[in-house]
N, C-alpha and C positions, 0 to 999 in steps of 0.2 A: 349551306354547302359544306362547311367545315365539319359539322357533325356528321354528315353522310360520309365524308372522307374518313374521319377518325373510325367510325362504325366499320368501314371497309379495311382500314388498316389493322385494325384489333380483331378482325373477324368476328365482331359481335354480330352475327347475323339477324337476331331480333331487332336490335336496335336499328341497324342500317335499313333493314325493311321497313320499320316505323317511319323513319327519316324520308325514305323512298316514297312511300305513300303519301306523307305529307306534301312532298315537292310535286308528285302527280296530281293531288287535289290542288295545289296552287295554280300550277301552269296549266292543266288541263281543266279541272272544275271551274276555276275562277277566271279563265283565259288571261293570266298575267303574261307580262313581258319581263324576262329576266334581265335583272341588271347586269352591266358589265363586269362588275369587280366579282361577282360570285361566278360567273361565265369563266373569266380569268383564272380564277383559282381553282375551279372545277378542271379545266383542261390542263392546268399545272399539276395536279394532284392525283387524278383518277387515271387508271389504264384506259388506252385508246377505245376499247369495246364496252366500256361501261355504258350501261343503257341511259344514265343521267345525261351524259353528253349529248346523246340524240335528242332527249327530251328538251334539253337547253336549246339546241339547234331549231328543232320543230316549232318549240313555243315562240322563239324568236321570229321564225319565218311567217309564222302564222298570225301573230299579234303586233309586231312592231309596226308602228305608222310613223311617217315623216314628221319629225316635229318632237317626237316622244323623248329626246336626248337634248333638248335645249332648255334653256333657262338656268337655275342655280344648283341643279342636281348633280353636276360635275360628270354627268353621263357624256357628254361631248368630247371630253378629255379623254375619259376612259376608252371611248370608242377607238381612239388612237393605239391603244395598248392591247387591242383584242388578238388572241392568239392566232396564228397562221392556220392552225388545225380548224378552229372554229371557223373562220372566214371561208376556208375550202369547203367545209360541210355545208355552211349555208349557202354559198354559191351553187353548189350541186342542189341542194333541197330548193331553192329557188327554181332553179332550171326544171325541175322535175314539176313543181306546181304551175309554172307558165306553160309546160308542154301539154298541160290538161285543159289549157284555156284556149277558145279559139282565137288567133292572133290576127290583127290586121296586117296587110302587107306594108313593108316599110315605104314611107313617101320620100323619094330621092330629094324634093325641094326642101324638105326639113334640114338637110344637111348642105344645101347650097348657099345659104346666106342671104337670100333675096333681100334686097334694100326695099322693094316695094311689092304692093299686092298685084300690080300690073305686070311685073316681072315674074312673079310667081305663076300667075294666069298663063302668061305666054309660054312659059317653061312646060307647065302642065299640059298644055296643048301640043307641045311637040313630043315626038316618040323617043323617049331617053333611052331605051333599051337598044335601040338600033342605030346608035352612034349619030344621029341627025342633029346633034347640037355640037357647037364649036364651042371653044372656051368664051368667044365673044359673046355667043348667045346668052351665057350665064353670068355675065359681069354686072348686069342691074344699071349700067350707065346709060341713061336716057337722055 
């Protein structure tokens, strides 16, 4: 990332393009997830419209899997330092991805905190949307 940034600052177009193609090959061709340190560096040193920033966001949103940043890599700590601009772009990109996938309806019982399957089943049999439940109906005290 530092080489790409240097090529941009020096207006060394041939060098910058060579590094750009290497980054594209890594993140598109090899389907790699970008590490957080170069992401942070890129967002601090490249102009907001630079295509590498979009590449980093798209690669992260496509390839990141829960657990990728655990272990001794230091990524869990670096995640806390991700730039706000990266998080905004990733949030938007995820919403675009999700909007293209058929979504299940939200299940209200997921948020009620039922203490038992019986309470959940009784709740699901009631018509939650028409206000037919009282607070005592949701309390799970049996």
